[in-house]
C-alpha positions as CSV (number, residue, x, y, z in Angstrom):
1,M,96.5,124.6,93.1
2,R,97.9,123.2,89.9
3,P,97.8,119.7,88.5
4,I,100.7,117.3,89.1
5,G,99.7,115.0,86.2
6,C,96.7,113.5,84.5
7,V,94.7,110.3,83.9
8,R,95.3,108.2,80.8
9,H,93.2,105.3,79.5
10,S,91.6,104.2,76.2
11,W,87.9,104.5,77.2
12,S,85.5,107.0,75.6
13,E,83.3,109.1,77.9
14,E,80.3,107.0,77.0
15,Q,82.2,103.7,77.5
16,L,83.5,104.9,80.8
17,R,80.0,105.8,82.1
18,A,78.5,102.5,81.1
19,A,81.4,100.5,82.6
20,R,81.2,102.5,85.9
21,E,77.4,101.9,86.1
22,G,78.0,98.2,85.5
23,G,80.6,98.0,88.3
24,E,83.5,97.3,86.0
25,K,87.0,98.2,87.3
26,I,88.6,100.5,84.8
27,E,92.3,100.1,84.3
28,G,94.6,102.9,83.1
29,E,97.4,105.1,84.1
30,I,98.1,108.2,86.2
31,V,101.0,110.0,84.6
32,L,102.8,112.6,86.7
33,D,104.9,115.4,85.4
34,G,108.6,114.5,85.6
35,E,109.4,117.0,88.3
36,Y,107.2,115.0,90.7
37,E,109.0,111.6,90.2
38,P,111.0,111.9,93.5
39,G,107.6,112.1,95.3
40,L,106.8,108.6,94.1
41,T,109.7,107.0,96.0
42,D,108.4,104.0,98.0
43,I,104.8,104.3,96.6
44,E,105.0,100.7,95.4
45,G,104.6,99.4,98.9
46,F,101.0,100.5,99.0
47,S,98.2,98.5,97.5
48,H,95.7,101.4,97.1
49,L,96.0,105.1,96.6
50,Y,93.6,108.0,96.9
51,V,93.6,110.2,93.9
52,I,92.5,113.8,94.3
53,W,91.5,115.3,91.0
54,V,89.5,118.1,89.3
55,F,86.1,117.7,87.7
56,D,87.4,119.8,84.8
57,R,84.3,119.2,82.6
58,S,81.7,120.1,85.2
59,D,79.5,123.0,84.5
60,G,78.3,124.7,87.6
61,A,77.1,123.4,91.0
62,S,73.9,122.1,92.4
63,L,73.2,121.3,96.1
64,I,70.8,118.6,95.1
65,A,72.0,115.6,93.0
66,H,70.2,112.8,91.2
67,P,72.7,109.9,91.0
68,P,72.4,107.3,88.3
69,G,70.6,104.2,89.4
70,D,68.5,106.0,92.1
71,D,65.4,108.0,91.5
72,Q,65.6,109.9,94.8
73,P,67.3,113.3,95.1
74,H,70.2,113.6,97.6
75,G,72.3,116.4,98.9
76,V,75.4,116.9,96.7
77,F,77.7,116.2,99.8
78,A,76.0,112.7,100.1
79,T,76.9,111.9,96.5
80,R,79.8,111.8,94.1
81,S,78.2,114.3,91.7
82,P,80.6,116.4,89.6
83,R,78.3,119.5,90.1
84,R,79.9,120.6,93.4
85,P,80.7,124.0,94.9
86,N,84.4,123.1,94.5
87,P,84.8,120.6,91.7
88,L,87.2,118.2,93.4
89,G,87.0,114.4,93.0
90,L,88.4,111.7,95.2
91,T,88.9,108.1,93.9
92,L,90.4,105.1,95.6
93,V,92.5,103.0,93.1
94,E,94.4,99.8,93.3
95,L,98.1,100.3,92.4
96,M,99.2,97.6,90.0
97,G,102.7,98.9,89.2
98,R,104.9,101.8,88.5
99,E,107.2,102.8,85.6
100,G,109.0,106.1,86.3
101,C,106.3,108.8,86.5
102,T,103.5,106.4,85.4
103,L,101.3,104.5,87.8
104,H,99.3,101.6,86.5
105,V,96.1,101.5,88.4
106,R,92.7,99.8,88.5
107,G,89.5,101.5,89.6
108,L,89.5,104.7,87.6
109,D,86.3,106.6,87.4
110,M,87.4,109.8,85.7
111,F,87.7,110.8,82.0
112,E,90.8,110.6,79.9
113,G,93.0,113.6,80.5
114,T,91.5,114.5,83.9
115,P,93.9,116.7,85.9
116,V,95.3,115.0,89.0
117,L,96.1,117.3,92.0
118,D,97.5,114.9,94.5
119,L,98.0,111.2,95.5
120,K,97.9,109.8,99.0
121,P,98.4,106.2,100.2
122,C,95.3,104.5,101.6
123,T,95.9,103.6,105.2
124,T,92.3,103.5,106.5
125,P,91.7,101.4,109.6
126,I,87.9,101.1,109.0
127,R,86.7,97.5,108.8
128,R,84.0,96.6,106.4
129,E,81.5,95.7,109.2
130,E,82.0,99.2,110.7
131,L,81.5,101.1,107.4
132,R,78.2,102.8,106.8
133,R,77.4,103.9,103.3
134,G,74.1,105.8,103.8
135,W,71.6,105.6,100.9
136,L,74.1,103.7,98.8
137,D,73.6,100.6,101.0
138,E,70.0,100.4,99.8
139,V,70.7,101.2,96.1
140,C,73.8,99.1,95.7
141,P,74.7,97.0,98.7
142,L,78.2,95.6,99.2
143,E,78.5,91.9,98.5
């Protein structure tokens, strides 16, 4: 696999961590390489996109994770830890607009310059009342 673009925003790593923990929706851009612009045709019709990306700053893997805001250990596959056997990230962002190869989005949770591997439109049919969030429902319940 090779990246198709990267993430752009003005947040430092420390600011990004604090904002994410505070529930702030980070705005920024996903900038694709020019050769992929035809693949963005009709993307403006979707409100949300899944971004598949690489934890390029992760160092190694651990099968047990200790997420921020929770003092209990959890299996890595039940968390969003960057220390995974395959360092792939998945983030749901709101698409706010497009200019050529640049997507303006809200809801980023990755660092500046993070490599993006793919984009997919969100078409999930799961209703909120049907969604189970495991241990997260206890630590940070949905409003």
